[in-house]
C-alpha positions in Angstrom: 146.9 60.6 55.2 144.9 63.4 53.7 147.1 64.2 50.8 149.2 62.4 48.2 152.9 62.0 49.0 154.7 65.3 48.2 157.0 63.8 45.6 154.1 62.1 43.7 151.8 65.2 44.1 154.5 67.5 42.6 155.1 65.1 39.8 151.4 64.8 39.0 151.0 68.5 39.0 153.9 69.0 36.6 152.7 66.2 34.4 149.3 67.9 34.2 150.9 71.2 33.3 153.0 69.6 30.6 150.0 67.9 29.1 148.3 71.3 28.4 151.2 72.6 26.3 152.6 69.5 24.5 150.9 67.1 22.1 152.0 63.4 22.1 152.0 60.5 19.6 151.3 57.2 21.3 150.2 53.8 20.1 146.5 53.2 20.0 144.1 50.5 19.2 140.4 50.1 19.3 137.8 47.6 20.5 134.7 47.4 18.3 131.7 47.1 20.5 128.5 48.9 21.2 127.0 48.6 24.7 124.8 50.6 27.0 126.5 52.9 29.5 129.7 50.9 29.7 133.0 52.7 30.0 136.5 51.7 29.0 139.4 52.0 31.4 143.1 52.9 31.2 145.2 52.4 34.2 148.7 52.2 35.6 149.7 51.0 39.0 152.5 52.0 41.4 154.4 55.0 40.2 157.6 55.2 42.2 159.8 57.9 40.7 159.2 61.3 39.2 160.2 59.9 35.8 157.7 57.1 36.2 154.9 59.5 37.1 155.6 61.8 34.2 155.7 58.9 31.7 152.6 57.2 33.1 150.4 60.3 33.1 151.3 61.2 29.6 150.3 57.7 28.5 147.0 57.9 30.3 145.7 61.3 29.2 143.1 59.9 26.7 146.0 58.9 24.4 143.9 56.3 22.6 141.7 59.0 21.2 143.5 61.7 19.2 140.5 64.0 19.2 140.2 64.0 23.0 144.0 64.2 23.4 144.1 67.3 21.1 141.4 69.0 23.1 142.9 68.2 26.5 146.4 69.4 25.3 144.7 72.7 24.4 143.3 73.1 27.9 139.9 71.6 27.4 138.2 70.2 30.5 138.6 70.7 34.3 142.0 70.0 35.7 141.4 71.2 39.3 141.8 68.3 41.6 139.1 67.1 44.0 139.9 64.7 46.8 137.7 62.2 48.7 138.7 59.7 51.3 137.3 56.6 52.8 138.5 53.1 53.8 142.1 54.4 54.2 142.0 55.2 50.5 142.4 58.7 49.0 140.7 59.1 45.7 141.5 62.1 43.5 139.5 63.3 40.6 142.4 64.9 38.7 140.6 65.8 35.4 137.3 65.5 33.7 135.5 66.8 30.7 132.2 66.5 28.8 131.0 67.7 25.5 128.2 66.6 23.1 129.6 63.2 22.3 132.4 62.3 24.7 133.0 62.4 28.4 136.2 61.5 30.3 137.2 61.1 34.0 140.8 60.7 35.3 141.4 59.4 38.8 144.4 58.7 41.0 144.0 56.2 43.9 146.4 56.2 46.8 146.2 53.3 49.3 147.6 53.9 52.8 148.5 50.2 52.9 150.8 49.8 49.9 150.7 46.0 50.2 147.1 46.1 49.0 148.4 46.2 45.5 150.7 43.2 45.7 150.0 40.8 42.8 147.3 43.1 41.5 147.1 43.0 37.7 144.1 45.4 37.1 142.1 48.1 38.9 138.7 49.6 38.1 136.1 51.5 40.0 132.3 51.4 40.2 130.7 54.9 39.9 127.6 56.8 38.9 127.2 60.4 37.6 123.9 62.0 38.5 123.0 65.4 37.1 121.2 68.1 39.2 117.9 67.1 37.6 118.3 63.6 39.0 119.1 62.1 35.6 121.8 59.5 35.7 124.2 60.4 32.9 126.5 57.5 33.5 126.3 54.3 35.6 129.6 52.6 35.4 128.7 49.5 37.4 128.7 45.7 36.9 125.6 43.7 36.1 125.4 42.6 39.7 124.4 46.1 40.7 121.0 47.6 39.9 120.6 50.6 37.7 119.2 53.6 39.5 118.3 55.5 36.4 115.7 54.7 33.8 116.4 52.9 30.5 119.9 53.4 29.3 119.8 56.7 27.3 123.3 56.9 26.1 125.6 54.2 24.5 129.3 53.9 25.0 132.2 52.3 23.3 135.9 52.9 22.9 139.4 51.7 23.6 140.9 50.1 26.7 144.5 49.6 27.7 146.3 48.8 31.0 149.8 48.7 32.3 151.3 47.7 35.6 154.5 49.5 36.6 155.4 49.2 40.3 153.6 48.5 43.6 153.9 51.7 45.6 150.2 52.0 46.6 149.2 54.3 43.8 146.9 53.6 40.8 145.8 55.7 37.9 142.4 54.9 36.4 140.9 56.7 33.4 137.5 56.3 31.7 136.3 57.6 28.4 132.7 57.4 27.4 131.3 57.8 23.8 127.8 58.7 23.0 126.5 57.5 19.7 122.8 58.2 20.1 120.8 61.1 18.6 120.8 62.8 22.0 124.0 64.8 23.0 125.4 64.4 26.5 123.6 67.0 28.7 125.2 70.0 30.3 126.2 69.2 33.9 124.6 71.3 36.5 125.1 70.4 40.2 126.2 67.0 39.1 127.5 64.4 41.6 130.0 61.6 40.8 129.6 58.9 43.4 132.3 56.1 43.6 130.9 53.0 45.3 133.6 50.4 44.9 137.3 50.0 44.0 137.9 46.7 42.3 141.3 44.9 42.5 142.0 42.0 40.2 144.6 39.4 40.9 144.4 37.2 37.8 140.9 35.7 37.9 140.3 36.8 41.5 138.4 40.0 42.3 138.6 41.9 45.6 136.0 44.7 46.0 136.5 47.5 48.4 133.2 49.1 49.0 133.0 52.7 50.3 131.8 56.2 49.4 133.9 58.7 47.6 131.8 61.8 46.4 132.8 64.5 43.9 131.0 67.5 42.6 131.4 67.8 38.9 131.9 71.2 37.2 130.4 71.6 33.7 132.9 71.9 30.9 132.4 75.1 28.9 131.7 73.7 25.4 133.2 75.0 22.3 130.8 76.1 19.5 130.1 73.2 17.2 131.6 73.5 13.7 129.1 72.7 11.0 130.3 71.2 7.8 128.7 70.7 4.4 129.6 69.0 1.1 131.4 71.2 -1.4 129.4 69.4 -4.1 126.2 67.5 -3.6 127.1 63.8 -3.3 125.5 61.2 -5.5 125.3 58.2 -3.2 124.9 59.5 0.3 122.9 62.1 2.2 124.4 63.7 5.3 122.2 64.1 8.4 124.7 65.5 10.8 128.3 66.7 10.2 129.4 68.5 13.4 132.8 68.8 15.0 133.0 69.4 18.7 136.1 69.9 20.9 136.8 66.2 20.9 134.8 64.6 18.1 133.4 64.5 14.6 129.7 63.4 14.7 128.9 62.1 11.3 125.4 60.8 10.6 124.4 59.7 7.1 122.0 57.7 4.9 122.9 55.9 1.7 120.8 56.0 -1.4 118.6 52.8 -1.8 120.8 51.1 -4.4 123.9 51.5 -2.3 122.1 50.3 0.9 120.8 47.3 -1.0 124.4 46.4 -2.1 125.6 46.6 1.5 122.8 44.4 2.8 123.1 41.8 0.0 126.8 41.4 1.0 126.0 41.4 4.7 127.9 44.6 5.5 126.5 45.8 8.8 128.6 49.0 8.7 130.3 50.6 5.7 134.0 51.4 5.9 134.5 55.1 6.3 137.8 57.1 6.1 138.1 60.7 7.1 141.2 62.4 5.6 142.2 65.7 7.3 144.5 68.5 5.9 147.6 67.3 7.7 147.6 64.2 5.7 146.3 61.8 8.4 143.5 59.4 7.6 141.1 58.6 10.5 139.5 55.1 10.3 138.6 54.5 14.0 135.0 55.1 14.8 132.2 54.0 17.1 128.8 53.5 15.3 125.2 53.3 16.0 122.6 52.1 13.4 119.0 53.3 13.4 116.4 51.7 11.1 113.1 53.3 10.3 111.2 51.5 7.6 113.5 51.2 4.6 115.8 53.9 5.8 119.0 53.0 7.6 120.9 55.8 9.3 124.5 55.3 10.4 126.1 57.5 13.1 129.8 57.5 13.7 132.1 59.2 16.2 135.4 60.0 14.7 138.3 61.3 16.9 138.7 64.7 15.2 138.9 67.9 17.3 137.7 71.4 16.5 141.1 72.5 17.9 142.7 71.0 14.9 143.8 73.3 12.1 142.0 73.3 8.8 138.5 74.1 7.5 138.1 71.1 5.2 138.3 67.3 5.3 137.4 64.5 2.9 135.1 61.6 3.7 135.6 58.3 1.8 132.9 55.6 1.8 133.8 52.0 1.0 131.6 49.0 0.3 132.0 45.4 -0.8 133.0 46.6 -4.3 135.5 49.2 -3.2 135.1 53.0 -3.1 131.5 54.2 -3.1 132.1 57.9 -3.1 134.6 60.5 -2.0 133.1 63.7 -0.6 135.0 66.9 0.3 133.5 68.8 3.3 133.9 72.5 4.2 132.8 74.6 7.1 129.5 76.4 6.9 130.0 80.1 5.9 
């Protein structure tokens, strides 16, 4: 079996076309964690009908991240399918993207033996992404496998969700990586995505299917970063970076010493930050990194705001143990 079943393939293709032209509103939640080169997965197993396929794919297309979802809905990323086959399993890389702060991969997994997924409650894959210069950009592997790259150079965090539908031998797996370091994700040139294992979970039991599924990754043509600045100079905070990419607002800032002291005295590791955008929404979800040099503490947050969104201003609200610290209106650089 070299191709997906026709009915499923046609449904997937239509779903991908639909996703480009229609936005969606889905539930989302976040997991606060900061780890090195660890991805989060979204999956759905066993799509049996056209309706199931359509509904499942729409749920999976990065729907836990409004910034990424907005970018993908506007055609961002590479939607051309690549197929690899081993161990009687056809793996399809249906979509991927990368920009300065986020990277996503979306897979379908078709098993020749549909009974393999009986009683399976979760699916994941082990894979590595190596750039043409031999740098490992991502190593999505368990602790039982050795890293092939050097020290982890990017950090990841994000949301995870899973749902089991039916058991027709088909799984959907999606990974979204967030980079909260001071180094952006690199451009991909002659990059290789190598899948080493497919993991099937039956409750607490794990079955690993080892094999080799290889994919060449195309680089995503990145949108020009939008630079923002305060309309008026803030009194309590200094901005280091305020850039909006196709999928993300990269917000790095340092508080004035008295504010930072207040946070530390009250054991606040990270301040509460809200981003209010022109359509009335308030974004509170963010992944953070904290860098300390001497007495200076720099916070860097990834906020799910896309440069595809309309509007040239937004408002950042900083909260501490005593309530609102400061409200800052931001505008695009002229």
